[in-house]
Residue frames as qw, qx, qy, qz and C-alpha x, y, z in Angstrom:
[[0.143, -0.166, -0.763, -0.607, 11.67, 6.90, 7.31],
 [0.455, 0.080, 0.377, -0.803, 7.97, 7.59, 7.69],
 [0.080, -0.191, -0.940, -0.270, 5.24, 5.03, 7.16],
 [0.485, -0.210, -0.095, -0.844, 1.50, 5.63, 6.93],
 [0.310, -0.127, -0.928, 0.165, -0.06, 3.52, 9.67],
 [0.151, -0.594, -0.738, 0.281, -3.57, 3.67, 11.12],
 [0.112, 0.897, 0.391, 0.172, -4.33, 6.97, 9.43],
 [0.180, -0.963, 0.175, 0.100, -1.15, 8.81, 10.40],
 [0.650, 0.580, -0.411, 0.270, 2.52, 9.00, 9.50],
 [0.777, -0.615, 0.130, 0.048, 4.88, 7.38, 11.98],
 [0.139, 0.771, -0.622, -0.010, 8.68, 7.60, 12.17],
 [0.995, -0.065, 0.063, -0.050, 10.18, 4.15, 11.64],
 [0.102, -0.704, 0.685, 0.155, 13.56, 2.46, 11.56],
 [0.437, 0.299, -0.809, -0.253, 14.86, -0.83, 10.17],
 [0.043, 0.006, 0.931, -0.364, 13.63, -2.78, 13.20],
 [0.524, 0.229, 0.230, -0.788, 10.10, -1.74, 12.28],
 [0.501, 0.215, -0.700, -0.461, 10.00, -4.53, 9.66],
 [0.077, -0.059, -0.953, 0.287, 9.17, -6.94, 12.49],
 [0.396, 0.281, 0.367, -0.793, 5.87, -5.09, 12.75],
 [0.579, 0.304, -0.422, -0.628, 4.88, -6.27, 9.27],
 [0.343, 0.100, -0.934, -0.015, 5.50, -9.91, 10.17],
 [0.077, 0.229, 0.785, -0.570, 3.19, -9.59, 13.15],
 [0.412, 0.343, 0.072, -0.841, 0.64, -7.62, 11.19],
 [0.640, 0.266, 0.721, 0.006, 0.25, -10.17, 8.41],
 [0.368, 0.135, 0.611, 0.687, 0.06, -10.11, 4.63],
 [0.077, 0.731, 0.606, 0.304, -3.35, -8.53, 4.02],
 [0.268, -0.914, -0.195, 0.234, -2.87, -5.65, 6.45],
 [0.480, -0.442, 0.332, 0.681, 0.67, -5.04, 5.19],
 [0.328, 0.376, 0.606, 0.619, -0.57, -4.76, 1.61],
 [0.066, -0.880, -0.450, -0.138, -3.13, -2.20, 2.71],
 [0.409, -0.799, 0.014, 0.440, -0.58, -0.14, 4.64],
 [0.475, -0.174, 0.473, 0.721, 1.81, -0.12, 1.69],
 [0.205, 0.591, 0.599, 0.500, -0.93, 0.98, -0.70],
 [0.213, -0.914, -0.336, 0.079, -1.92, 3.77, 1.72],
 [0.506, -0.452, 0.146, 0.720, 1.59, 5.19, 1.46],
 [0.161, -0.025, 0.480, 0.862, 0.57, 6.44, -1.99],
 [0.306, -0.337, -0.562, -0.691, -3.22, 6.16, -2.35],
 [0.358, -0.049, 0.544, -0.757, -6.02, 7.01, 0.06],
 [0.355, 0.328, 0.868, -0.114, -9.21, 4.95, 0.08],
 [0.383, 0.758, 0.234, -0.473, -10.94, 7.80, -1.75],
 [0.133, 0.627, -0.588, -0.494, -8.19, 7.81, -4.40],
 [0.190, -0.069, 0.966, 0.161, -8.68, 4.10, -4.93],
 [0.393, 0.549, 0.685, -0.275, -12.44, 4.37, -5.30],
 [0.313, 0.786, -0.071, -0.529, -12.06, 7.22, -7.77],
 [0.052, 0.490, -0.766, -0.413, -9.54, 5.29, -9.88],
 [0.264, 0.131, 0.955, 0.016, -11.70, 2.17, -9.86],
 [0.400, 0.673, 0.479, -0.398, -14.78, 4.15, -10.92],
 [0.359, 0.844, -0.147, -0.370, -12.88, 5.86, -13.72],
 [0.601, -0.325, 0.647, 0.337, -10.64, 3.01, -14.88],
 [0.605, 0.499, 0.547, 0.294, -12.07, 3.12, -18.41],
 [0.194, 0.968, 0.119, 0.102, -11.77, 6.91, -18.69],
 [0.101, -0.877, 0.464, -0.068, -8.32, 7.16, -17.07],
 [0.985, 0.096, -0.139, 0.027, -6.69, 3.98, -18.28],
 [0.557, 0.495, -0.443, 0.498, -3.08, 5.10, -17.85],
 [0.273, -0.550, 0.450, -0.649, -3.67, 6.30, -14.27],
 [0.903, -0.213, 0.131, -0.349, -5.48, 3.07, -13.47],
 [0.890, 0.288, -0.299, 0.186, -2.65, 1.00, -14.97],
 [0.238, 0.560, -0.514, 0.605, -0.14, 2.86, -12.80],
 [0.581, -0.424, 0.352, -0.599, -2.30, 2.29, -9.72],
 [0.980, -0.008, -0.052, -0.190, -2.74, -1.41, -10.54],
 [0.719, 0.409, -0.427, 0.365, 1.01, -1.90, -11.06],
 [0.070, -0.558, 0.504, -0.656, 1.71, -0.15, -7.74],
 [0.792, -0.300, 0.231, -0.479, -0.75, -2.44, -5.94],
 [0.962, 0.166, -0.211, 0.042, 0.91, -5.50, -7.47],
 [0.440, 0.507, -0.505, 0.543, 4.31, -4.24, -6.26],
 [0.414, -0.495, 0.410, -0.644, 2.85, -3.71, -2.78],
 [0.954, -0.118, 0.024, -0.274, 1.61, -7.30, -2.78],
 [0.814, 0.343, -0.364, 0.297, 5.04, -8.56, -3.79],
 [0.135, 0.544, -0.500, 0.660, 6.74, -6.47, -1.11],
 [0.665, -0.410, 0.251, -0.571, 4.21, -7.59, 1.51],
 [0.979, 0.022, -0.198, -0.042, 4.96, -11.23, 0.74],
 [0.607, 0.389, -0.452, 0.526, 8.66, -10.54, 1.40],
 [0.128, -0.518, 0.395, -0.748, 8.02, -8.50, 4.57],
 [0.743, -0.310, 0.221, -0.551, 5.66, -11.04, 6.13],
 [0.752, 0.228, -0.618, 0.001, 7.70, -14.20, 5.48]]
């Protein structure tokens, strides 16, 4: 499996989950979001949330799922 970490994709395995526990909640959320959205993508969606409501809703739901997953990974 590949994960987007520190601006690049890295090969990972199941033991890599320990990394998230050390990293912490906030940083894990960010890494999970970056798997799908770049910082530029996020800014664009936030600027256009009224014009592109369905895209923004999808982005928001994805971020909420990342937060939920991060809570589980960093327990």
